[in-house]
N, C-alpha and C positions, 0 to 999 in steps of 0.2 A: 744605309737603306733601312728605314724604320717601318716599312709597310710590306705586307705579303698577303697572299690569298688569291683565289681564282674566282670562285662563285660567291664567297663571302670574303670581303677585303677588310683587313685590320691594320691599324696604324698605332704604334706605341709612341709615347713621348714622356719626357721627364727624366730626372736624375735622382740618385739615391738620397742626396741631401737638399734637393730642390723643394720648393713649396708644395708641388703636386706631381704625382704620376698620372698618366691618363691613357685611355685607349679609345679610339674611334672605330666603330664597327659599321661597315657599309654593306648594303644589299641584303640585310635581313628583311623578311617580309613584314608588312603591317599585321597587327593582330596577334602577335606572339606574346603570350603571358610569361613573364620571367619568374622562375622559381627562386625567389630571394632566400628561402630557407636553405635550399641546396647550395646556393652561392655562398651564403654566410658560413655554412658548415665546412665547405671546401677551403674557404679563407682561414678558418680556425685551424684546420689540419696543417696548412702550410706555415702558419705562424710559429715562431720559436717556442720550444718547451723547456721548462726549468731543468737545469743540470746537464742537458744534452745539446743545447743550442746557445746562440748568442743572447746576452741579456737585453739587447735592443728589442723592445716589444712595440710594434706599431698596431694600432687598433683596426686599421684598414677601413675606416668609416667612409666608404665610397659615397659619391653623390652622382646621380644620373642627371646630366644637364641638357641633354637633347635626345630626340628620337624616342621619347617615352612619355606616355600620358595615361593616367588612370589605370596603371598596372600593365599596360600593353605597349608594344612597339608601334610606332606610327608609320614606319616605312622610311623615315629619314635617318640620317646618320646617328647611330646610338653612341653616346659619348659618356664615359665614366671618368670622374676625377677622384683620385685617392690622395688625401693629404699625407705628407710626412710630418709627424708630430713629435717624434722622439729622436731628434738629430743632435749629434755632438761633433760638429765639424772641426773643432779645435784639436781633436785627437789626431787629425791628419796633417797638422802643420809641419811635423817633422818629415813627412814624406812628399812635400810639395816639389822638391827637386831631387828626391832620392827614390827611384822606382822600387816598389815592393817586389821581391822575387815571386815569379809565377803568376803575377797579375798582369793586366793589360797596360799598366802605367807607361812603360817605356815605348812600345810601338805606337801607342795612342798619342804620346807627346810628339813623336816624329810626324805621324800622319796629320795631326791637327795643329801642327806648328806651335804647340804648347798652349793653345787657347782652350783646350778641353778642361772641364771641371774635374778635379782629381779627388776631392773629399768624398769618401765613401765609395770610390770607384766610378762616380759619375753615372753615365748610362751603361757602363759595363757591369754594374752591380747586380747581384742576385735579387736585390730589392725589387727590380722590375718584373720578377716572375709573378708578382701579385696580378699583373695584367694578363698573363697566361691563365691564371686561375679564373679570372672573370669570363673570358671568352670560352675557356674550357668548360665551365659550369653551364653556360648557356647551350653549348653544343651537346653536353652530356644529357641534358633534359630532353633534347630533341631526339638523340640517338636511342635513349632508353625507351621512349615511347614506340620506337620501331623495333624493340627487342634486341638492340645491339648494345653490348656491355663491354666496358674496358676496365681492367683491374691490374694493379701492380703490387708487388711485394718486395721487401728488402731482401735481396738474394744473398748478400754478404755485407759484413762490416769487417774490414781488414781480412783476417783469416778465419773468421767465424761464419759458417755457411748455413743458410736456411735450406729446406728442401727445394727442389726444382718443380716447376709445373710438369704434369704428365702431358707431353706435347699433343697427344691425340685425344685427350679426355679432360677438357676444361669446361666447366659449366658456367652459366650466367650467375648461379648462386655463389660460386667461388668468388667471382668478381664483385658481387654485391657485398659479400662478407668482408673482403679486403677494403672496399671503399668505406666501410663503417669504422675502420680502425685507424687511429692516428699513427701507430707504429706497426704497419701491416707486415706480418710474416705468416707462412703456411704452417710452420712447426712452432707452436706457442711456447714450447720448452726452451727454444733457442733465444727467445726475446730477452730473457733475463741475462743471459751471457753477453749479448750484444750491448744491452744497456749498462751493464757493469763495466765493460771495456771502455765505453764512451766516458763514463763518469771517472774512470781511473786515469784517463789520458790527460795529463797536465802539461801546459805550455807547448803542446804539439797538436796534431790533428790526424784524422783518419779518413780513408776513402772506402769505397765499396762498390757493389753492383746492384742493379735493380732489374727485375724481370717483369715483363708486362705481357698481357694477353688481351686480344680483341676477339670476342666470340659472337657468332651468328652474323658475321659479315657475309653479304651475298656473294655469289661467284661472279668473277669478272670485273671487280672494281679495280681501278687503276688506269692510268693514261700513259702507256709507253710511247716514246722511250724515256722522256725526261720528267714525266710526272707519274712514274711507276709508284706503287705503294712504298717500296723500299726507299726510293730516292726522295720522295716527298716527306715521308716520316723522318728520314735522316736529316734532311735539310732543316726542318723545323726543330728537331730535337737538339741539333748542334747550336741553336741559338740560346740554349739554356747554359749558363755558366757552369763549368766544371765537368761537363760531359766530354769524355775523351775517346770513347769507342762505342760502337753499336754492332750487334750481330743478330741475325734472324735464325730461328729454328735451332738446329744443332750448331750453327755458326762455324767457328774455326775447328770445332771437333769433327765436323763432317769430313775434313781433310784426312783424317785417320781411318776412315771407313772405306771398304770396297763399295763400288757402285751397286753391287747386288744387295748390300745392306743399307746403303744410303737412299736408294730409290724408293719413292712412295708409291707402291703398287695399288692399282685400282680394284675395287670390288663392288658388288651390289649388296646393299644392306637395307632392308625394309623398303624395297623398290626404289632406293636412291643410290646414285653413284657416289662413292666415297673412297677413301684411301685406307690402306691397312696400317700406315704409319704417317707421321707428320714431321719428318726430318727437315723439310724445307720451310717449316714454320708457316704454313698456310699461304705460301706465295710461290708462284711459278711464272717466269717471264714478266715479273712486275705486276701480275694480276692476282687477285684473291682466289683461292681454290674452294672456299667454303669450309675449310678446316680452320681451327683457331689460329690466328696470327700471333706468333710468339716472338718476342725480341728481348734483348738484354742490353743495358747501358752501363758503361764503366764510369764511375764518378771519382775524380781525383781527390786526395786529401785537401781540405780547406787551406789555401796558401797563406792566409794571415795567421801567424803563430807568434807566441810570446818569446820564442827563443831568438837569440842574436843571430843574424844572418849577414852574409856578404852582399854588398851592393855598391853603387857608384853615385857620386854627386854629379848631376848633369850640368851644373853651373861651373864647378871648379875642375871637372874631369879628373877627379881623384877617387881612389878606392876608399870605401868607408864601411862601417858596420851599421846595421839597422835592427832595432826592436820595434815591431809593429804594435802601436798602441791602439786603444779602442776596444770595442766589444765584438767578439767574433765567435763563430761556431767551431766547436771541436770536431764536428762532422756536419755535413749537409745532406747526407744520404736520406735521412728520415724526413727531410723537408722536400727534397727534389722528387721523391717518389710521387708526391701529390701533384707536382708541377708536370711531371711526365704524363700522368693521366690526362691533364688538361690539354697538353700539346696534342696527344693522340686523339682525343675527342674532337678537337677542332679539325685536325688534318683529315680524319676519316669522314667527317661531315662534309668538308670542302670537296673531297674526292667523290663522295656519293652524289653530290649535286650535278656532276657531269652526266650522270645517268638520267636524272629527272629533276628539272629545275623547280618543280612544284612539290618536291619531296618534303620541304619544311612546312 
């Protein structure tokens, strides 16, 4: 299933080494001016960076082929095409019948009866996250005009940790500052340690965590039971390759607390009802509480590594060994952090439109 959305519907298409990737965005109103500077900047942040990412650099020279005229949306299906211009499919010839460990190769070959395109991972590739960046950037410009801001930082790379958000005290300025940074962290001193570890990691790969915040979200957003804020954000975030876990607020740490410490007690502050803490991460019963929504995502180490690994030959049914050739990231945390922002921007906008269809 390549489409999703409730009030704004999106369809992804394309493959890592195909001629084009593309996204069709339906139900955007006419007359929306697209901030191409914001879109281009977000695409730049997502692209690989020297020494810490894959050498494959795509320019992402997108083309809008429908639903757009003289700088504004027309009300029709808004369609972007993004060419793949730096493709080296021959690097994947050795893996045509040998599944790469921790990739989707083997279950996909069974599901699609071996007709799926395997080079570059096909449509399972992280290359498709460029499409999330497009819809996320459009959503971001709409949300920020309504004073809703989303920001994320690299919470950890392997065992090197950044500071955590103060759950009950996150400002829109913090989100803005993080969004201006290609390698966003709260503690600037820790950035050098993270970068050095990435550069020192040879023939292997690293994972990490990303922490995100959504601030100024109105109270009561969410559609329980099955479109609660947690369930919808989680559903969309798990479409991003390499995400293996999500937690909200204190997350699993809340299990170590007494209820008397974990409960977010209410108080009146400046004539407004608020809470003394935010251990639940701004969400109760699947609805937003008005406090910052805070979540963390676990990102696994990049599965494509230069070390020899065990696999099998699907044709001969024999054990074999595999060295994955091609151009790969020693870590993808620093790229996924920007994709997560995009997913969250779209998800929150889609949920907000349940409250008011004229909100855009």
